[in-house]
C-alpha positions, -999 to +999 in steps of 0.1 A: +000+000+000+015+033-011-001+054+016-008+050+053-040+030+057-071+049+067-105+037+079-136+059+083-162+048+108-197+063+109-212+064+144-197+071+178-218+046+197-202+016+215-196-003+183-180+025+163-159+037+193-147+001+200-138-004+163-118+028+165-100+016+196-090-017+181-077+000+149-061+029+167-043+007+191-025-008+161-015+026+149-040+026+120-055+060+111-091+062+119-117+090+115-150+086+134-179+107+121-209+112+145-240+131+136-248+141+172-227+167+191-217+144+219-218+108+232-254+098+237-265+096+274-299+080+265-311+050+284-299+021+264-281-012+269-265-021+303-258-058+303-223-071+295-218-108+289-187-128+299-170-131+265-174-094+259-156-086+291-129-111+281-124-093+248-121-058+263-097-069+291-064-065+273-073-028+265-077-019+301-114-013+297-128-043+316-111-034+349-124+001+348-159-012+341-157-037+369-146-010+393-176+012+384-203-014+375-223-040+394-215-077+392-244-100+383-234-135+394-269-148+386-300-139+367-335-153+370-370-158+356-395-152+383-432-156+390-447-125+406-459-121+433-453-157+445-415-154+441-412-189+425-382-187+402-355-202+381-321-188+390-292-192+366-258-192+384-231-181+360-203-195+381-207-228+362-189-210+333-156-210+352-129-224+330-148-212+299-143-175+305-122-152+328-154-134+338-181-160+348-208-134+355-226-106+338-218-070+345-243-042+348-228-010+334-245+017+313-237+019+276-234+057+279-207+054+305-189+028+284-189+053+255-172+080+276-147+054+289-137+044+254-137+080+242-111+088+269-090+060+257-092+071+221-080+106+230-047+090+239-043+075+204-028+100+180-040+081+149-077+085+159-098+116+150-134+119+162-157+145+146-190+152+163-218+171+146-208+155+114-235+135+096-228+111+067-248+121+037-235+098+010-208+073-001-190+063-033-163+037-038-139+025-064-118-006-066-091+011-045-108+035-021-141+047-006-152+083-003-175+092+025-195+124+021-206+142+052-220+175+064-207+194+094-221+228+105-235+234+070-203+225+052-198+195+029-168+174+036-153+143+018-132+117+036-112+093+015-103+060+030-093+024+023-124+011+040-155+024+057-176+009+085-213+017+091-218+015+129-244+043+128-273+024+142-308+013+131-312+043+108-278+038+093-269+064+066-241+041+054-265+012+050-288+033+029-259+047+009-248+013-002-285+002-008-286-027+016-320-038+028-328-043+065-356-068+065-378-081+093-406-067+115-415-047+146-430-062+177-465-049+184-459-038+220-441-007+232-417-011+261-415+016+288-381+020+305-382+037+339-354+042+364-358+047+401-338+046+433-365+024+449-347-007+465-366-035+449-340-059+462-350-051+498-387-060+491-385-090+468-368-120+484-340-136+464-341-110+436-312-112+411-296-081+397-312-091+364-347-105+367-374-112+341-408-115+358-443-127+350-471-109+368-508-120+366-517-094+339-484-093+320-447-090+324-420-067+336-382-069+341-359-054+367-322-046+360-301-033+388-272-008+382-250+009+408-275+029+430-304+026+406-329+001+392-343+000+357-378-014+352-391-024+318-429-020+319-458-024+295-490-004+292-522-021+304-547-035+279-567-006+265-542+020+278-523+043+255-486+047+259-491+084+267-514+074+295-489+049+308-461+075+308-480+099+330-469+101+367-502+083+376-497+057+350-461+049+359-470+047+396-498+023+388-475+000+368-447+001+395-472-007+422-480-039+404-445-049+416-446-034+452-483-026+460-475-009+494-445+010+482-461+044+485-449+071+459-420+057+439-397+084+426-391+079+388-358+095+377-363+090+340-386+072+316-388+066+279-408+044+255-392+024+227-403-001+201-385-034+195-374-045+161-364-079+147-344-071+115-313-083+096-293-067+068-292-086+035-254-083+035-227-071+059-203-061+031-204-042-001-170-037-016-150-016+008-179-009+031-190-030+061-219-029+085-218-037+122-240-035+153-275-021+149-267-010+113-266-048+105-290-064+130-318-055+154-333-078+181-353-079+212-333-067+242-345-097+262-313-115+272-291-085+266-275-097+234-278-068+210-250-045+220-228-074+229-234-089+195-224-056+179-192-055+198-184-091+187-190-078+151-164-051+157-137-075+171-143-100+143-141-073+115-112-053+129-090-084+133-094-090+095-089-054+085-057-052+105-044-084+088-051-069+054-039-034+061-008-042+081+001-078+073-007-079+036-033-106+039-054-112+008-085-091+009-106-122+004-103-128+041-127-099+046-155-121+031-153-143+062-167-114+083-202-119+069-199-157+068-189-157+105-211-130+119-244-128+099-255-164+107-248-158+143-270-127+143-297-145+125-297-179+143-282-171+177-289-135+186-322-127+168-338-161+173-326-165+209-338-130+220-371-137+201-376-170+221-368-150+253-394-124+245-420-150+234-416-168+267-421-137+288-451-126+267-469-159+276-502-151+294-516-186+302-509-194+338-506-231+332-482-226+303-461-203+325-459-229+353-448-255+328-422-232+314-409-224+348-407-260+358-389-269+326-363-241+334-359-254+370-353-289+357-326-275+334-310-258+364-310-291+383-291-308+356-254-296+356-248-306+319-280-290+307-274-259+328-239-253+314-251-259+278-279-234+284-256-207+298-229-213+272-255-203+246-273-175+265-239-160+275-230-159+238-199-181+242-212-208+219-220-183+191-185-169+192-169-203+190-192-213+162-182-181+143-145-187+149-148-222+134-165-209+102-141-205+072 
């Protein structure tokens, strides 16, 4: 290569920033373009699976997350209000991972953590308030068009990565379809300081719960709980999001709690979609730009980070080691089937289970899960899959 290699990344979310960290740590020039004016602080992902923590450890990121986050040694599926539950102990993964637990740590905080690390890498440039508007490529280069403060800019690079989320401008620019559907219900995410763990016996830091009239989940973070709630039948989302509506839904969980202070709330719709291809020439898609899934099980952001590690390893081998470019085709062969068959399908099964309303079917499901827990072989197999270790090993074995 007659010039220093250069990669343009669209999106300064966790996937784009991580890809920049992996490239920049190898001294490869990277330009990250982000349409917003700063790292998003919106309520988004918070669950980190064991292999993701393994991957980030050598970059000094995992230790800093562990110091600030909340360990989750188990997670559970729970019948409410009886408290009957199936508790999945992640310690059975010892020997398969250096981190046999989940970690609860906000995606937004991770973004700031990685951004700090990137500022120490001279080969990485991050431009906020810079929106990708188009893209053209030749056999030798890709030109990314962007607009920043009303001015048009063009960035020429060897490769480009679209890590710019569900509405990816890069995906649209290369005319890749994102097919699938949207789940009918809207989830309401509410955060509160209320100590659910002091009122619900044996509650895990991640708990998926059935209640008589529906479902909810509780995810604990340092000093705060996140509750995922759903509007009642016949109730609009706007009604559910009022102070009265949120109190009503939260009192389904703790009826005698009195007023529960809600720090923040937001509604969101859940998609199940997959890009038709992860690569077009010198352009790649990763994370939500490539796949969208139910958050049940916490696999979306982790899967996107696994995309980044897989892709960047191949780009580094091409850009610095002179490996044949055909190795880049393995990215799609290794990651797209995992998104389709492991991440999207598994999270869909998780969601479908929690959406079950028939009391007898729920009891049968819970008993089946409890039998799995009582069988050490079945339990480990279940956790190897739900913790995303199996999917990564399957990808690595794909040529």
